C-alpha distance (Angstrom), angle and dihedral (degrees) to the residues before:
residue distance angle dihedral
M1 . . .
T2 3.84 . .
A3 3.78 122.1 .
T4 3.81 115.7 -133.2
Q5 3.78 123.0 -147.1
C6 3.79 117.5 -126.1
F7 3.83 109.6 -127.2
D8 3.79 114.6 -133.4
P9 3.83 111.0 -156.2
L10 3.80 89.9 -164.8
A11 3.79 87.2 70.2
L12 3.82 89.2 64.1
S13 3.77 115.0 116.9
N14 3.79 131.4 178.0
P15 3.82 107.4 173.9
G16 3.82 92.1 163.1
T17 3.80 89.1 71.2
C18 3.82 96.6 31.6
E19 3.81 92.7 -100.6
V20 3.82 92.6 -56.1
M21 3.83 119.6 134.6
N22 3.79 137.3 166.0
L23 3.81 126.7 -130.9
E24 3.81 93.8 -99.2
Q25 3.80 91.6 55.0
L26 3.79 91.1 47.8
R27 3.81 92.2 49.2
K28 3.80 90.5 50.8
A29 3.80 87.9 51.4
G30 3.80 88.5 56.9
V31 3.81 101.4 -101.5
S32 3.80 113.9 135.4
D33 3.81 123.3 -137.2
R34 3.78 89.5 -114.7
R35 3.80 92.0 53.4
I36 3.81 90.8 46.8
R37 3.82 90.8 53.9
R38 3.79 90.9 50.3
L39 3.82 94.4 46.9
C40 3.83 90.4 49.6
G41 3.80 93.3 45.1
P42 3.81 127.7 102.3
G43 3.79 109.8 -50.5
G44 3.81 91.8 5.2
P45 3.81 123.4 138.6
W46 3.82 94.9 -117.1
R47 3.80 133.3 61.9
R48 3.83 129.6 -146.1
L49 3.83 108.6 -134.7
H50 3.83 99.6 176.9
P51 3.80 134.2 -5.3
G52 3.80 104.4 -64.3
V53 3.83 93.6 4.2
V54 3.80 122.1 106.0
L55 3.80 133.6 -172.0
L56 3.82 109.9 -147.0
R57 3.79 89.4 -138.0
N58 3.80 133.0 61.6
S59 3.78 95.6 -133.1
T60 3.79 136.3 104.5
P61 3.83 104.2 -77.4
T62 3.78 118.7 -115.9
R63 3.80 120.2 -126.4
Q64 3.81 89.2 -102.9
Q65 3.82 91.2 52.6
R66 3.81 89.8 49.2
L67 3.81 90.2 52.5
H68 3.79 91.6 51.0
A69 3.81 90.1 46.7
A70 3.82 91.4 52.8
L71 3.81 90.9 51.9
V72 3.80 91.8 47.2
R73 3.82 88.6 50.3
Y74 3.82 97.6 48.4
G75 3.79 101.3 31.2
P76 3.80 139.0 -111.5
R77 3.82 97.0 -67.2
V78 3.81 96.4 67.7
V79 3.82 123.9 99.4
I80 3.81 127.6 -147.5
T81 3.80 114.4 -126.2
G82 3.82 137.9 167.8
A83 3.79 124.4 46.8
D84 3.82 94.4 -15.0
A85 3.80 90.4 56.7
L86 3.81 92.0 48.3
R87 3.79 90.1 51.0
A88 3.80 90.7 49.4
H89 3.82 88.1 56.5
G90 3.82 90.9 52.9
V91 3.81 102.7 -93.4
Q92 3.80 114.4 143.7
C93 3.79 101.6 -134.7
P94 3.80 133.2 126.4
A95 3.79 119.3 -94.6
D96 3.77 105.9 -173.8
G97 3.80 104.0 119.2
E98 3.77 130.7 73.2
I99 3.78 118.8 -27.9
R100 3.82 107.8 -116.6
L101 3.79 119.2 -144.4
L102 3.80 133.9 -177.5
V103 3.79 112.2 -143.4
P104 3.84 126.9 -170.8
D105 3.81 108.8 -99.4
H106 3.81 93.7 -121.8
C107 3.82 91.6 59.9
R108 3.78 124.5 93.9
V109 3.79 112.9 -117.0
A110 3.79 117.6 -150.7
P111 3.82 117.7 -167.4
C112 3.77 114.6 -102.7
E113 3.81 128.3 -173.6
G114 3.80 113.4 -106.5
V115 3.81 93.4 8.5
S116 3.80 129.6 98.7
A117 3.81 109.8 -162.2
A118 3.81 116.6 -171.8
R119 3.78 120.8 -167.1
T120 3.80 114.2 -136.4
A121 3.79 140.1 171.7
R122 3.81 88.7 -149.3
M123 3.77 103.9 70.2
P124 3.82 108.3 177.2
A125 3.78 124.4 -133.6
P126 3.80 100.4 -101.5
A127 3.79 129.1 -132.4
V128 3.80 108.7 -135.5
V129 3.80 113.5 -137.6
D130 3.82 120.3 174.1
G131 3.79 89.1 -13.3
L132 3.82 95.1 -54.1
P133 3.84 126.4 110.7
F134 3.81 115.4 -125.3
A135 3.81 132.1 -174.2
P136 3.83 119.0 -115.2
P137 3.83 115.0 -89.3
S138 3.83 95.7 -106.1
R139 3.82 92.2 52.0
A140 3.81 92.9 44.3
A141 3.81 93.3 51.4
L142 3.80 93.1 46.3
D143 3.80 92.8 47.7
L144 3.81 86.9 57.9
A145 3.81 95.1 42.0
R146 3.83 94.5 50.5
A147 3.80 89.9 60.4
E148 3.82 94.3 47.6
P149 3.84 120.0 93.7
D150 3.83 97.5 -171.3
P151 3.86 112.9 87.6
A152 3.82 91.7 -153.1
Q153 3.79 91.0 54.6
I154 3.81 90.7 44.6
R155 3.80 88.8 55.4
H156 3.79 91.4 48.7
L157 3.81 92.2 51.3
L158 3.80 93.3 47.7
T159 3.80 92.6 49.1
L160 3.82 92.8 55.4
P161 3.85 98.6 79.8
L162 3.82 89.8 39.0
Y163 3.80 92.2 50.9
W164 3.80 92.1 50.9
G165 3.82 92.9 45.6
L166 3.81 94.2 -117.1
C167 3.81 97.7 128.3
D168 3.79 141.0 -12.9
R169 3.78 134.0 -116.2
Q170 3.80 91.8 -95.0
D171 3.83 90.6 57.2
L172 3.80 88.6 55.1
L173 3.81 92.4 46.9
T174 3.82 91.8 49.6
E175 3.78 92.6 48.0
L176 3.82 90.8 48.2
A177 3.82 92.7 49.0
E178 3.80 92.6 50.5
G179 3.78 95.0 49.0
P180 3.81 132.3 69.8
Q181 3.81 111.9 -58.1
R182 3.78 99.6 -155.1
G183 3.81 112.1 111.7
T184 3.81 95.2 4.4
A185 3.82 99.6 110.4
S186 3.82 93.4 104.8
V187 3.81 92.1 46.5
R188 3.81 91.7 50.0
K189 3.81 91.5 49.9
V190 3.81 92.8 50.1
L191 3.81 91.3 48.2
R192 3.81 91.9 50.0
D193 3.81 90.8 54.5
L194 3.81 96.6 41.0
E195 3.80 116.2 113.0
E196 3.79 104.7 -155.3
G197 3.82 102.5 -175.8
P198 3.83 99.7 74.7
I199 3.82 91.6 40.3
Q200 3.81 93.4 52.8
A201 3.80 93.0 44.4
H202 3.80 92.4 51.2
G203 3.81 91.4 48.8
L204 3.80 92.5 50.6
A205 3.81 89.8 48.5
A206 3.81 90.6 51.6
Q207 3.82 89.4 54.1
V208 3.82 90.2 51.0
M209 3.81 87.6 51.3
D210 3.81 89.4 56.5
L211 3.81 89.0 54.3
A212 3.81 93.5 47.0
R213 3.83 92.7 48.7
L214 3.79 93.6 -147.8
P215 3.82 128.9 148.4
Q216 3.78 113.0 -84.4
P217 3.81 113.9 -89.2
T218 3.78 130.9 -147.3
W219 3.79 106.6 -97.4
D220 3.82 125.8 -134.9
V221 3.78 108.0 4.0
T222 3.79 137.9 161.4
I223 3.80 113.6 -130.3
C224 3.82 114.6 -139.4
D225 3.77 135.0 178.2
R226 3.80 120.9 -114.8
R227 3.81 90.4 -84.5
G228 3.80 91.6 55.5
R229 3.81 96.4 -106.4
R230 3.79 113.8 147.9
I231 3.81 116.7 -109.7
G232 3.80 101.2 169.6
E233 3.80 146.7 -61.4
A234 3.79 133.6 -82.3
D235 3.79 125.1 -161.8
A236 3.82 87.8 -153.9
W237 3.80 128.4 16.7
W238 3.82 134.0 -170.9
D239 3.79 101.1 -159.3
E240 3.80 98.9 -170.7
L241 3.82 90.5 58.4
G242 3.78 104.4 28.8
L243 3.82 92.2 -120.2
A244 3.81 118.4 153.6
W245 3.82 130.4 -170.3
Q246 3.80 124.4 -163.6
Y247 3.82 110.8 -172.8
R248 3.79 100.8 165.9
C249 3.78 96.2 67.5
G250 3.77 121.9 140.6
P251 3.77 143.9 133.4
G252 3.78 111.1 -44.4
T253 3.80 95.5 5.9
G254 3.77 127.1 116.9
G255 3.83 96.8 5.9
F256 3.79 111.2 -138.2
S257 3.80 97.1 -39.1
H258 3.81 90.1 116.2
L259 3.81 88.5 64.5
A260 3.79 90.8 51.6
L261 3.81 90.4 49.3
A262 3.80 93.0 49.2
A263 3.82 90.5 48.1
T264 3.83 90.1 63.0
G265 3.81 91.2 59.7
I266 3.81 94.5 -101.7
V267 3.82 112.7 149.1
L268 3.81 102.4 -126.9
V269 3.81 130.4 -164.8
R270 3.81 117.4 -167.8
C271 3.78 129.7 -173.0
T272 3.80 140.9 146.7
V273 3.80 130.8 -108.8
H274 3.81 86.7 -114.2
Q275 3.81 89.1 60.1
L276 3.82 90.5 49.1
K277 3.80 87.9 56.8
Q278 3.80 100.3 39.2
V279 3.82 106.0 32.9
P280 3.82 107.7 19.3
R281 3.81 94.0 151.4
E282 3.79 92.6 54.6
V283 3.81 90.2 49.6
A284 3.81 90.0 48.5
Q285 3.82 91.1 51.5
E286 3.81 91.6 49.8
L287 3.80 90.2 48.5
A288 3.82 92.4 49.9
K289 3.82 91.0 49.2
A290 3.82 91.1 49.7
F291 3.81 89.7 49.7
G292 3.80 89.1 56.2
D293 3.82 91.8 46.7
A294 3.82 91.6 49.9
S295 3.80 91.8 50.2
R296 3.81 89.5 58.3
T297 3.82 97.3 48.9
P298 3.82 130.4 70.4
R299 3.78 113.8 -92.4
P300 3.84 111.3 -106.6
K301 3.80 118.7 -116.8
V302 3.79 97.5 -106.8
R303 3.78 137.0 112.1
A304 3.78 133.1 -146.9
V305 3.80 128.2 -131.4
P306 3.84 117.8 -161.7
M307 3.79 117.2 -117.4
T308 3.81 126.0 -150.2
S309 3.80 111.4 -70.5
I310 3.81 114.7 -104.0
G311 3.76 100.3 -160.5
D312 3.78 139.4 29.0
A313 3.75 103.0 -165.2
A314 3.77 98.5 90.2
């Protein structure tokens, strides 16, 4: 007589897909449809996220679990776009609305709660992050912008990949030209008026700040003497120390204002946008050293006046 082992479905685990499985996978694992229905029923240990898609936990799904569930629901050929894709590429932006998917145009798309699936003939080559396929930054930003009626919000969305150095304005223009043109008039107008240089520079500087681990400065100020007379500009300014940072320096820019700033006793760090891109760690080290130097010297008798903000992606 042979003893048979009793299979316990609660011992199932699928960490590679964040504990999300479809019915076919569960059947192959030896769980019957009847048992699945009971385990997903009221008070059961599992939760049904979509038709045919089960979370092996009875808890509120995380965003990552919802992404895996959407891919299990629509199949392996879909690509995640929108805010989730931007976040996967390193952009700090909220992703708490609908999950946006791109689906090949020959596939049938069934409605699914919390998921917006758009059929397209232009499926992008995905970047795989943590086992999930994400659209390139330019496509992800434009997929969000096309659905946005507010020009100010469109501008904010389009500045995100520029701010984080993930693409340039021409990448956005090319992606827009190759996609559907209907309803893109507002997006085209915003892109025409968008000045990418200051946005990119500010984003690169913010990343250097993360490396330097310094207190946040005041961005984009004019430095004046006590009588209010202009001395020069600083792209970043630590008022309590009198530390200034100019990161958009280059031939023919800024005149000799940096000499006037240094003459007041201000500790000044200067670099180029090229250095922000190529040697961010070296710039961060120089900035941290200057912060220490400024903390040990008397604060100069100057004051800072905010200038108009140059970017809105922070």
